[in-house]
N, C-alpha and C positions, 0 to 999 in steps of 0.2 A: 369832244375831246375827253378821253377817259380820266376819271378822277385819280389823283395821285394817292398812293397808299400812305397811311400815316407813318411817320418815322418810328422805328423801333426804339424801345428804351435803351439807355446807354449800357446798362448791365447786360441786356440781351445781345447788343452789338459786340461787347467785349467777349462774351461766351462764344459767339459765332466766329470770331477771329482766331481763337485759340485752337490748336490741334488737340482733339480729344479722342480720336479714334484709337481703340484698343482691340487687338485681335481677340476673337472669341475664345481661343484656347488659353489665353492668358487668364481669363476669368476662372477657368477650370483649375489651373495650377494654383491661383490665388486662393480659391475655395479650399483646396487640399491643405495649403499652408495655414489658413485660418482654423480649419478643423484640427490640425495638429496641435494648436495651442488651446482651442476651446474644449475639445473632447476630453482630455485628461482632467480639466477643471470640472466639467460636467460629471465625469465619472466619480470624482472625489465627492462632489456635492451630493450625488445620489446615495452615497454611503453614510451621510450624516444621519444620526438618530435624532430626529427633530424633537421627539417626545422627551428625550433625556438630554437635550442640548445644554440647557442651563446647568444641570447637575454635572455634566461632563466637563464643563469649562470653569466650574466654580469650586473645584477641589482645592485644598490648602496649597498643594504644590503648584497647581496651575495659576492660582491667583498670585502667589508669591513670584512666579516667573513672569507673569504679565506685568505686575507692578514694577519689578526690577527692570524689565525691558523698557517700559515707558520712562522710568527715571534715567537710565543710562542713555537711551536714545535722545532724550532732551538735552542731557549734558554734552553728548558727543556732537549734536547739532549746533549747540552754542559754540563749541570749540571750532567746528567747521566754519562758522560765521567769522569768528575772531581771526582765524588764520587764512580762511579762504578768500575773504574780501581783499586783503593786501596782495595775496598771490595773484588773484585775477586782475587787479589793477596793474601790477607790475608786468604781467604777461600781455595785457591789452594795450597799455599806454607807453611802457618804457621800451627802449631799444638798447640792447647790450649784447656782447659776445656770449655765445652759449645759450641764448634765449630758447632756441628750439630744443636743445638738449634738456634744459630745465623743464620745459613744458612736457616733453616726453616722459621724463622721470616722475613728474607730479601725477600724470595720468596713468602711470604704470599699474597702480592697483586696480584699474578697470579691467585689465586683461590678465593680471597675475592671479593664480588660484588663491583664495583667501587663506588656505592652510599655509602657503608660502609666506604670506604676509604675517601670519601668526608666528611662524618660525623666526622671521626677521625681527619682530618685536621681542621675542623671547631671547634671542641671542644678543639683543641690544640692551634690554632692560631687565632680563632675568638675573638670578643670583650670580651666575657665572658669565653674564653678558658683558658687552663692551662697556656699558655705563652702569650696569647693575652692581658690580663689585664696589664701585665708589659710592653708589647710593646706599648699599648695605652697610658700609662703614658709618654712614650718617644715620643709620637706623631706618632707612626708607626701603620698603619692599613693595614692588609694584606687581610682579607676576602673581597670578592666581588670587587676585583681589578684584573688588568692584572697579577700582581705578583701571585695572588691566582691561576690563570689559569696555570701558569708555574709550580707552586708547585704541583698542582693536576696532571698535566701531568707527572712530574718527579716521583711522587709517584707510578703511575701505570706502568711507562715505565722502571724504574731503574732495576727491576729484569730481564728484557729481556737482557740487556747488561751484567749484572753480570753473568747470566747463560751461555750466549754465550762465554764470555771471560774466565770464570772459566774452561769450557770444553776444550777450546783451550790450556790453560795453562797446564792442566793435560795431554793432548795429547802430547804436545811438550816436556814434561819431563824437567829435570834439568841438563842434561849432559853438555851442552854448558855453562850454568851458573856456574857449578862446576869447569869447566876448567878455566874460566875467574877468578874465585875466587882464585884458586891455583896459578895463575900468578900474584896475588897481587892486583887485581881490587877491589875497595870498593863496598859495596852493592848498593849504588846509581849509581855508574858507570855501574855495571852489569845490573841494571834495565834499564838504559838509552841506553846502547850500545848493550845489548844482548836480554834481556827479551822482551822489547816493540817491537823492530823490528821483533822478532821471532813470536809474537802473533798478529802482526798488522792486518792480514786478519780477525781474530776473533774479534778484536776490531772494525774494519770497519763494519763487519757484524752485531755485536751487536748494534752499533750506528745507522745503517740504520733501524734495527728493532725497536729500541727505538723511532726513529723519526716517523716511521709509526704508532706505538702505540700511541704516543702523538698526532699525527694528527687526529686520530680517537676517541680520548677520549671524553666521554659524561657525564657519571654519576657523577664521582668525580668533574668534572668541574662545572656542574650545581648545585651540592650541596654546594660546597665550594666557588664558584665564582659568581654564578648567571648567568643571561643572559642579559647583558647590551650592546646594540649595539655599536660597536667600542671599547668597553672596555673589555668585557668578553664573548661576543657571538661569539664562534668559529663556524667553518663550520658544525660540527655535530649538534650543537644547532640550527643553522639556518635551517638545513634540517628538524629538528623536528618541528619548528615553521611553516615552509612553508608547511608541510604536511597537516596542517589544513586550511590554507588560499589559497595556490597555489600548489596543488599536482603535477602539471607538472614541476614546478620549483624544487620541492623536489626530484623528480625522476632524473632530469638532474644533480642536485648537488650530488646525491647519485652515479650516474654513474661517475662523476668526481672523487669522493673519491676512487671508485673501480679502476679507471684508474691509479690514483696515487699509490695505493697499488700494482698494477701490475708492475708499473715502479720500485717500491722499490724492489720487489722480483727479477726482472730482473737484477737490478744493483747489488744486493747482490749475485746473482748467478754468475755474471761475476768476482767477487772478487776471486783471486786465493786462494785455500786452505780454502775457507770460510766454516764454519760448515753447513750453510744453503745450500750452493752449493753441498756439499757432500750428504746432505739429499735429495735434489731434483734430483741429478744425479743417485742416487742409487749405488749399488756395482760396482766396476770397473770390466770390462770384462777381 
């Protein structure tokens, strides 16, 4: 009687059950799509003057822009957390009339050109804006100030945190929260002791993405805050100006932004149960 073959490992059995066949022509089209993203980045990197890199990114205006970008991105990320966590909780847990409309409006900055967002902020908080006139009577001027930079960055980055955290909340479910409630825990206690620790990876992931989006914001910042060195001129604005006067410095600063974005993606990937990590890693084997 022939010997029976040893059973295959469970992971191998799972892989054999799944449909993984992909037509060969799909790989060719996918390669073209990947090259469309990678080639421009490689082309820019090839133009970096590595022997002068530190000198190019350490000019007074470049350092001032980088420092300002880091400060404003940190402030805007904090605002995204303060406002984004309640928004995500309401969208994921509550049920009310107009919820879908509210979600669509909150996510609107993802598809609206940043310049349009800057104009919306300007016509709301500018000197002649909807609220700007009343604020000016109180001696508060927001437009074309560092606060305007933070507001512009928050406007475009907030949806990233809301979207990431809402997805995590829906995936986590409400089982543990329901158990805590049946044991007599108040809603605020459930939020503090159960919900937030449970969705912390999604919150960290969303905050990192919001920071990266704030760091790279250009259109809304230029429209609402202008470009005043040391006050509103962030690193993307400095790159735009250097492109005309010192292209080599513009390329070096652009590479610096790409490096920061790569670090952000790497950090987010290392967060356990991060939505972005799951997306980058693909399906479990």
